[in-house]
N, C-alpha and C positions, 0 to 999 in steps of 0.2 A: 503124463501128469495124473496124479491121484486126486480125483474130485471128491472122494468119499472119506470123511473122518470115521464114519461107522454106518451101519444100517440098523436102525432101531425099529423094533416091531410096533404095531399099533398098541394103544390108541393114539390118534393125532387130533389136535383141535382144529387144524386148518388143512383143507384139501385144495390143491392148485392144479388146474388143467390147462394145457396148451389148447389151441383151437384147431389150426390146420393140420390135417392128417392125424388128429387125435380125437377131439370131439366130433369133427366132421371128416368125411373121407376125401375132401378136396383140398387143394392149395388155392386159396382165394385169389391171389395175384394172377394165377394162370387162367382163371375164369374171366379176367378182364380183357383178354386179348381174343377177338372174335375168331381169328384163324390161328393155327399152330405157330408158335414162336419158339424155335429151338434155342435161340439165345436166352430168352426169358426163362425157359425151363432149365437150361444149364446153369444160369445164375442162381436160381432158387435151390437146385440140388447142391451146388457148391457150398452155399451158405449153410444149408441144413445138415450137410455132411461134415461141416467144420473145415472145409478146404480153404475157405477165404472168410475174413471177418464180415459180419453182416453189413456193417456200414460201407463196405466196399462195393456192395451191390444194391443196397436198398433204393437209393435214389435213381440209379440206372434202370431198375425194373419198373419204377413208376413212370420214368420218362418214356420207356418203350410202350407202356400200356396207356398212359395219359387218360386215366379213367374219368368219366363224367360222374356227376352225383347220382344220376339214374342208374348207371352201371354198377356203382358201389352198392346201392340199395338192392340191386338184383343179386349181387353176391351174397348179401345177407339172407335173402330168400333161399338161395342155393345151399348155404350152410344148413339151414333148417331142413331142407329136403334131404340132405345127405348126412344128417346127424346119425351117429352110430347107434346101433340097437341098444336099448336100455340106458342111453345116456341121460335122458330126462328123468327116468325112474330112479337112477342112481343119485342124481342131484337132489331129488325130492327126499330120498331116504337119508342122505347126509344131513339135510335140513331137519328132518324129524329127530335126528340124533344130536341136534344143536351144534353141528359142525359149521364152521365158516367155509364157504366155497368161493374160490377166486378163479376167474379166467384171466390168464396172463399170456398175451399173444403179440407177436410182431406183425399181425395182420392189421387191417384198416378198421379203426374204431367204429364207424357207423355200421359196418357189416358184422363185425364181431359182437357188437352190442345187440343186434337183432337176434343172433343165435343165443346169446346169454339170457335175454329176456324170455325167449321161447323155453329155455331150460329151467327158468326160475331163479337165475342168479341176479341179485340186486345190482342196479346200475353202478353203485359206488364200489362194487367188487369186480368190475370188468375193466381190464387194463389193456390197451392196444394203442396203435399209432394213429393220431388224428390226421385228417386230410383236408385240404382247403380247396374251395371252388369259387369261381367268380359268380357274378350275378346271373349269368346264363347257365350255371351248373357245370361249367367246363373246368377241367383240372387246373389248379393254381398253386400246386405245391403241397408239401406235407409237413408234419411236425418234426422238423429236422433235429430239434433238441431232445426228442423223446428218448428215454433210456432204452426203449424196446426197439429202436431202429439201429442199435449198435451192439457189438459183441460185449458180453459181460453185463448187459443192461438188465436182464432178468434177475440176476443175482443181486444187483444193487437195488432194484425195485423191491424185491422180497425183503431185503434188509430194512427198507424204509416202511413198508406197509404191514409187515408181520415181524417185528424186530425180535420177539422172544418166544412166541408160542411154537409148539411142535408142528412141523409142516411135512406133508407128503406131496410130492410133485409128480404128475403124470404127463409125459411128453415124449415126442419122437425125435427131436432134433438136437443139434449141437448147442443151440442157445439154451435149451432146457438142461442139458448136461452141465453147462457152465454154472447153473444155479444150484446144482446138487449139494454143494458144500454148506448151503444154508438150511438144508432139509434133513429131517430125521430119516427120511426114505425118499429115494428117487426111483420111479418105475419107468423103465425104458419101454415105450409103447410101440409095438410093431404090428398092430392090428390092421394098419393101412399100408405103411411103408416100413420095412425093417432097415434101419440105417446102421451099417455094420460097425462104424466107429463108435456110435452111441452104445450099441449092444455089447461091444467088446469091453467097455469101461463100466457097465452097470451090472451090479450083482443081482438086481431084481428086474425081471423082464416079463413082458406079456406079448404074445403074438395073436391073441384072440381079438376079434373085432366086436364081440359082445361085451358090453360094459358090465354085465353081471359077473363076469370073470374077475373083475377088480375087487369084489367084496372082500375076499380073504386077504388081499394085499393092503387094503385101506382100513379095515375094521378088525377089532379084536373078536374073539369067539363070543364073548359076553354081549358085545354090541350086535353081532349077527343074530344071536339068540333073542335079544330084545326086539330087533326088527321083525322077527318071525311072529311075534305076538301082536304086531300092529297090522290090522286088516289091509290098510292101504299099501303096505310094503311087503307083505308075505309072499306075493307072487314073484317079487324080485329075488328073494332068498331061494324060492323054489327054482328059479331060472339059473341061479348060481350053483345049484347042487353038484354039477359035474366038477366044479373046482374047489369045493369045500372039503 
């Protein structure tokens, strides 16, 4: 299947990031199981590699983990601890250029929202799957109707929340690749995990874990030059020098 109508160069008005294995080096769902769970890891890999549709494994993974509210909040802290180098600086730089930044993830909303807040992304621009707890904070289900808990959901969500503006999407998994047809550019991100099926389909790729390397893929040369003049962001441009 050809996911790409074209690859248009910058500038873009909206920049979209996946969360797990993109903004952060972990898969949040795997952090919810205290001991190794081969079944859960296999289900996650199968969905992210595009071997099975996400909805076929989403509920099963949560049934295996049955996360408490406390555990989900702990994943949010782990996201922050494992945020990739210069991710926060890049989000700040995009804001300085008046870009809209979205986090769109199949992860759990309370945890993803903690990372988004740490990076400086407004609450209304963070999209993930909500989770339910009982009065004791025990697992009581998830937002089964969420677009982000099923295959093709990211594409549909981006069509709804960003119906016309030029978008660039950075993500590692098959669910990100599915959304590429809505985007002016899709960057296959392999700085944490290189997923071969995603890389095989994507003309724009990055295997660096330093988010400074994204600058020339997300910004025009004029935008980068402007950033260089802003004292708060000049260091990020300096860090990106090997890729400029």
